[in-house]
N, C-alpha and C positions, 0 to 999 in steps of 0.2 A: 504494499498499499505506501511507499515511498516514491519519491519523485525524484526521476532521474534526467539528467540534462548535459550536454557535450558540444562542442564547437572546435571544428579547425577550419581557419580561413585567413582572412587580413585583416580583419577589425578585431579590437582589443575583447578581449574571450570574456574578463571578468563582468564589462558592463551588462553582455549578451546573457551569461550565465544568472545573474542575477535576476534579470529580467524573466527570464525562463521560470527559475523556482517561484518566482513571484504566482506564476501562473500554474504552478502546480503543487504551492502549498497546502491547498486543498487534501491532497493526498496523504498529508504529514507535516506535523510540525514541532514535534519535540528538539528537534535540534537542524541544524543548518552548515552544511560546506561545501566549499569549491576547493579544487586544484587546479593550477598553471604551470607550463613550463616557459620559462624565459631564459636563453642564455645557459643551457643547461642544467639549469636547477630547479627543483618543484619546490612550489611553493602551495602550501594547503595551511587553510584558515577555516576553521569552525567554532560554533558556535552552539552553546545550549539554548534551547527555548525557541521562539518567533524567529523567523526569517530576518526580523529586526535587526535584534542582534549580532546578527553577521555582518548584516551592512555596514552598524556604525564601526565594526571591528575592520569593514574595507576601506570606510569612507578617508577619502587623501591619499590614498596609496596610487603608485604611480607605474600602475603593473603591465609591463608594455606586450605580455604575453599573446601569442594568437591560437593558442591549442586551452583546452581547458573541460573539467568539469564538473559537476555541480550536484546537491545532495538536499532533499527535504527529506525528515527522516519520522515517520511512523515506528515506534519502537517493537521490536520481534524481543530478540535475545540480547538482556542488555537494558539497565533505567536509562532514560534520558538525559545522560550527561554528557559534558563533553568528550571525556575519552573514549564515551561510544557515537559520538557522532560520526559521519563520515567527511569526504573522502577516509581510507583507512589506506595505509603504506606498509613495504616490505621493511624488511631491520634497517635497508640500506638506504631508504625514503628515495629510491631511484622509480618504484613503479608507486601507484595512486588507481585505486577502485573506488566503485561507487555500486550499490545493489540497490534493486529491489526485490525483494523474495524472501525464501530460507534456504539455507543448505543445511540440509539434515544429516548428513554424516559429518560436519562441521568437527567433533569432537575426538573422532579419529584421525582426520586429518591434523587436525592441532596438534596432537599428542604425537603424531611419526615427525611435524616440519620441527616441533621442540626438540624432539631426540637427535634432529640435526644440526640444531644451534639456533632457530629462528627466534626470537624474543617478541611475547605478544604483548599488549600494552589496553587489549581491552578485553570486554566479554561478548563480544559480536559473535556471530556466526562471517559475517564478513572478511574481518580481518585474515582466515584464513587464504581468501583467493590470493591477494599478493604477494604472499608466502610462497603459496603454491605455483605460481607463473616465476618466481624470483627462483625458486629452486631448479622448474624446468629450465629457463635460460641459463644457467650456472652448469647444470647437468643433464644437456638435451638427450635424446635417444640415441642409440649409436648408428642406426638406420635413419638417414634423411629423408624427410618426405619432400615433395616439391613445394609444399609452401615453408619449410624450413630454409632453401634456397630463395626465397621471394623475402620473408623476413623473421626471424629468428623471433624475434615478438610476439608475431601472430601465430606463429605455430605454439610455441609456449605458452599462449594462450587457448588455444585448442585443448592440446593434451590436457591443460590444468580443466577445462570444461567439462571435457569427458571424466575427470575422475568427482565431480559436485553431484552428488543427489539431493533433488528437490525440486522447486519451483523460483525461478531467478531470471533478472536483467541483469547486468552488467556492461559498465563502460570505463575501458582501461586507459591510460597513457604510462609512456616509459621513457625516462630522462634520454635515455639513451637511443630515442626513433621517436623524436620530439617533432616530427612531421605523420604522425601516426595514431588516431585514436579507433580506437579496438572496441564494438561491442557485439554482446552476446545475447540469445534469448531461448529460453528452457521456460515454456509455461509461466511465463509474466510480459505483461506489455512492452514493447518497445518498435519506436517507428525512426526512421529518419527522413531529416527533411533536404531537400536538393535547393541551392543557392548558387547565386551568378559566383562562383570562384570560392564558395562556401559552406561548408556541410553542418548539418546540426543531428541530434538524436537526440530521442526525450521519451519517455514512459508514455507522454499524451500529448493529442494537438496541439492545445493553449499554449505550450511552450514555443510552440513553432510557427503557426501561422501568420504571427505579426512579422516574420523573416521571409516565409515562403508559403507555398498551399501545395508545393511537388513531393509530396513524402511515398515512403516506402516502408509499408509495416513488415520485418522481418517473422516467420514462420519459427517455429518450437525446430532446437536442433540447427538454428543458423547461425554464423558468426557473420562480424562484415567487415571491415577495415577500412577508414573514411582519411584520403589523405589531401591534399591542397587542389591534386589534380581528378580527382575523380575517387569512387566509391564499388571496393567490391566485394562480393558477395559468396561464403563457402557455406558448404554443411559441415557438420564438426566432425565428420569423416575426412573432411578435406575437399572436395568435390567443389569446382567452380560451378558456380549459377548463374543463369541470365535473366535477369529479372529488372523490370521497367517502376519506374515511378508513377505514382495514378496524380491526378488533380481533386483538392480537396474544394468543395463549395463554399466556403468559410469567410467572414470576412472578421479583420481585430476586432473589429467595433464591438462583436458579441459577446466578447470577454471583460468588456467594461461596466463598471456601474452606471455609467448613464444618468448621475446625477443623484442614486438613492443612496441612501447611508450603506446598505448592506446588501448583497448580492442575494441575499435571499428574501429579500424584499422585492427588491425587482424582478426576481424571476416570478415572485406570487401576482406580481401585477404584467405579466409576459402570459398569464394564462386563457385569455381571452383569446389572444393572436393563436395562440396553440392551440385551441380547441377549434378555431375556424379553417388553420389551414389541414387536420387533421380531416376534419369535415369535407373542405374540397379534395383533398386529397383520395380519401376512400369512398364516399359518396357519390352516386350515380346519379348526375343532374338529367338524366333521361329517363330515370325509371319515375312511372306513373303508376296510379292505381289499378289499371291496367296491364303494367309492367309488360306485357309482350313479350312475356318470356326473359326477361331481361331480371338477374340480380340485382338488389338495392344499393350492394357496395361491390367496390373493385378491388381486390383484394391480391389480384396478379400472383395467385397460387397455383400452381399447378393441380391439374381438377383432382387425378387421382391423390392428391395428399388429402383430403377431406371425403372423399369418396366410401361407403361401406363403413364409416367409424361408430364402433360400440362402447368404445371408452375415450375420456381425454385422462392423463395425469399431466400435472405443470409444477413446477417446481421453481423456487427462487425464495430471495432472502430477503431481511427488513421489509421497507416498504412497497417494495415488488411484489410478498409477498401479500400484503395487504393488496395489493391490485388483483394478484389472483385470485383471492378469497370474492372479490366482486367477478372476476373472471366465472368463477364457478359459478354463482349464483344464477348469472345473465344465461350462460351457458345449461344449465338443467332446469331455467324456465322458461327459456326464448325455446328452444333447441331440444329439449326432453333427451338430453344426452348426459348422461351419470360421468361426473369430472370429480376429480380427488385432487388436494392441494396438498404438498408437501414441502416443508424443508428443506433444502438443497442440502444440507449439510446433513439432515438425517436419511434422508433419500440415498445418499452414497453409502451409506452403511448397513442400512435397513430397508432395500427397493421391494415395492411392490410386486406381486407374482406376477409373471409374465400372460397378459392375456393378448388373444389376438385383435387386429384391429384398433389399435389402441394409436391415439397421436400425443407425443411427449412434447410438451411445451415447457421454453426456457425462458427465464422474465429477467432481465438484468437490465439498468442505463445505462450501462458502462459497457454491456458485453463482456468485460473483464473479468465478473467475477466469480474468484476462484470455485468454491464449491456447486456453483451454477453451471459452470462449465465443465467440470468432472462428474457431475453427476448425468449430464448428458451423456459424455463419453462413456461413461460404464453404461448406459442404457444403450447408445447403439453397441457396442462391442456384445455387449450380453444375449441382445437379439439375434445378432449376426451369429453367434457362436454357440449358444445354448438352446436357440429355438428360430434355426434358419424362416421355419417356415411363418413366424411372426415378424416380421421384415420391418424395422424401424421407420417412424414415421416421427422427423422431429422438427420442431420450427422453434425457432427465436425471434421474441420480444424486444426490441433493441433500441435505445435513441441515439445507438454509435450501428450505423450500417458497414464501416470500416474495420468494428472490432473483431476480437476473435471469436466470437462467438457465430458472426459472419462468416470466417471459415468453417467453421466445425461443420455446422449446422447447413442442409441444404435448401433452408428456405428461412425467410427472414423479413419481419412485421416491422418496417420502420415507424416509430411515432413522433420523428419532426418536431419534437419538443427544442432543437437548439441546444448548444451548450449550458450546463449548469455548473456554476462553478460552487455556491454553498451546499455544505456536506447534506445539511437535511433535505432529503428532496422534496420538491411542491412541483412544478410545471410535471416535472417527468411521471410525478406520481397521476397528476392529472391524466397525460397523453396515454399512458400505459391503458387506464380505464377505458381512456376511448375505443383504443387498439380493441378493446375485448370487447364495447359493445357491439362494433364492425364484424367481428369473429361471429358473437353469437347469432344477430342476424343471417349473415352470411348462413351458418350452420343451421338458422332455422328456416332459411327459406328454403335449400336445399332439402331437406327431411320435410318438408311441408308442413312444418308445427307450427305456423304464424298464419293468421288471416291476410290478404294484401291490405285489408281496412286498418288492421292493428300496428302494420309493420308503416304504414303511411301516417299514424299518429305519432306512431315513435318518430319517427323522421323530419318531421314537422315542428315536434316540439323539441327534436334534438338541436334543429337548427337556431332556436331561439337562445341555447345555453349560450354561446358568448358576451351575449345582451345582457343577460342574466348575470354573470359573472361581475361584467363590468359596474351593474348596480351595486351589486354587493360591497364590490370595491369604495364605488363611490360613497356609500352613503353608510357604510357600518364601520371604516379603521378609523377613524379618529373617536368614535364612540367606542371600540376595542381598545384603543391605546390608553384612553380612561379607567376604563374597568379594569387594563391590567393592574394600573395602580394598587388595587385591592390585592392583591397576588403575588406581591412582590416578595413576601415573607412566607405562602402558604408552602407546605414540608408535603402535602398527599394532594391529588387530584385522582378524582374518578369518572370514567365516559361510561356512558352508555347509549348502546344503539340495537335495533333489532333486525331481524329480516337484513336487508342489502344494505342498511346501515349500520351492521354489526361492523365491518370493517372498517368505516369511518371513525369509529369510536377505537378501534386500536390504532386506527393513523394518525388520530388526534392526540391519543396517551402518548405515543413513540416521538412526534414532534416532539411536545413540551417535554418529555425526559431528555432527549437531546441536546436542544439546546437553553435549557432553562435549567436541567439537572432538578431539578422536582420529580417525584417519586409520581408516577402516574400510573394508572393500568385502566384497562379498557375491558366493560364485561359486555354479554349479551344482558340487555335489562330486565329479561323475565329471570335471572340468576341470580339476581341481586340477593334476595333470601335465602337462597340455599348455600348460605356463609356471608360474602361480602359486606351485607348491611352491617355485621358486625363492624365495620371498621368505622362507622358515619356518626358524627358527632358536628357540632358546628364551627370545626376548624377543618374539614375534609367539604369542598366545596365538588358539586355533582353536576358534569355535563351531560343533557340528554340531547339525545337526535330524535327529533317527533316529526315527521313528516304524515301530511296526510295518506293512508293507503292502508293495507290489512292490518298492519298493526299499529297504525298513530293511538289507537283509545289504550291498547294494552303498557305502550309506553309511556302515558300520560299516568294510568295506574302504576306504574312502576317508580317515575317520579314522583309520586305522591307520596309513596312509600320513604323514600331517601328522604323528604321534605318534614315529614312528620317524627327524624330523627334528629331536627334542628340544620342538617343539610342547606349551606347556599345551593339553590338551585339555579343554572346557568342553561338556557333553552336553546336551541338549534332548531327555528320552528317557521313557518309560512308565514309571509307578512299576512300582516291584521289579521289575527285569528286569535277571539276572544278568550276562549278556552285556554289556550297558551299563556295569555297573560294575566290570567287566573292564576296558574297554577306556578309560573316561574320568577325567579327574584330578578332575572334580569334573562333580555331576549337576545339572541343572534337572529335574527329574520334572513330568511330567503325567498325570492319569488315561488310563489307554487306551482309546481312544476308535477310530472306524473311521475309515482313513487320510484318506478323500476330507473328515472334519469336524476332523480336526487341524490348522488353522492357527487356528483360532479360540481353539485352547486353546496352542501353540508360539509364539505370538506374544505373548503374556502376560508370562512370564517373562525375554524380549527385553528387553523395556517398563521392568519392574523393573530389568535389570541397567543399562540405559543410564539411567535415573533416577538409581541411587545411585552410579554414579560421578562423573557430572557434580556431585550434590550432594557427594561427599567431595573433589571438586576443591575444591569452594567457588564454584560456578559458578550464573548465573542460571539457572535449570531452564525457569522459565516464558517467559523472552525471551532466547533465545540470541543474541549479537553477528549481525547483519548478514540477519538475518531478519524476516521478518513473515510475521502468518498468515495473512492472503488476498493472494494476490501479484495484484494490481489491474494491471500495468504490465506491457508487453512485454519 
């Protein structure tokens, strides 16, 4: 989950590395560091804490280096102290390495290297890498490979990488080869950027797009040598590969705050546009009530992927798991197709029994979530090996069509949310839910589970959602900001929902936990009296989502139970609802909408509530402690 940047070219490297780290700090902010080479010397500067501490250390320095690597850390092995910060070096301080990922066999390697005289200064797994490379450079194999003749440095990196077990991405520089930057990918994201007479590497595209939109994502088991004159890509076996960069349709402005105090608030306000984009992308404007044999949505999926389905299983983590729960509700209720949702981290070790005609869907905002990718890869392999008659059908839902997910599974639904910098997911959650609406409608149409009239009503109301989100933002934010003052010292929150809005209760609680550090739990409203009601008193606010529909009266009744225990009640309710006004102490009203579509609206005030409580508490909203945007380690 760390962030890696690298540069080689004609400009001073330090400023480019710092700029890249700023764009990647959402991946980790326990510590940061850079290493550069100038005049044959390695210059390594590291700092504990956020990137600002590193910037302060570098301020005023006049470093002419034209090559360097940088790192922002999310701690795995070793506490977030300066001595554990990257880059790490070998004993002679000639080689510097930054890593994203985990070296699983580092203990054995460390002990072997210590026995050979190498000295270690950190608690990290990464530190074995520069020492291992130094050992191969000092004692190369007797039989030289073609890579050895080209670059002893490149060959030493290749040999070292073949000794490593785990999921990792590496960027390495060496004073003895000051015009070479070597990068390696194995189960952790890494891409190369192509400029004019300069080249970049990074864990994610935001660090590169200010300089170039021509990128080459490395595949697992590949390494590359970047020099001032070009890029060479090889397999870890040493075979040269012919690869070509691709052009990203990105704009550097997409990764700026544009006047908002935090990225999270900016991204909350981008949700009307995200929903509009998804509707324009996936709804067929030619569809009408008589439909003329047309599907209402355009998913551009191969027909056989969805034909004859009997089951769907969805794997996801975190906020994506909540979106998947809504997807389960939609697919089962609209398409009458049995669906189960599992945490990807659990599915990896206790997968569901193999069943025929099953579609497996992986949901990940970044397309790099390690557990989700591993779950999908495992599902693909076990179907091919254990039950060839149950051929795998795999589908990915992601915001990053150029990600590892897109290279792993044959079918992708792009959420088109645009880059999201805030660690707490907001617009990407909404975009994922919208994709599940489209998928459920497509399946319902194929299975003739909904009448054309019902489909027409859903589509008509769906097209109103962007304007309704804008209304909530315009009318509610200032009130929610004031309401947040009442909860700056609160220690516990309860969120209640039923039916399709139960996942929204879970998501509301998660947002509050993530950025305000207030303990919060989401429950099915009907389950309160089966135990959790014992938690309630005047110090525990209760947020209930009560939208007109099959469970509306039930939720109001459950809210009354909480009110009888002196809990302060906050209601996410329809506008101008007299019964809700009599029930709740505070109202977060949203436009009345079909219950089926209500999650797209009910989540908005909960995002704002979490944001403003965290901001009121003076917390770093965009970079909450202990979290990272893309979880690329198990």
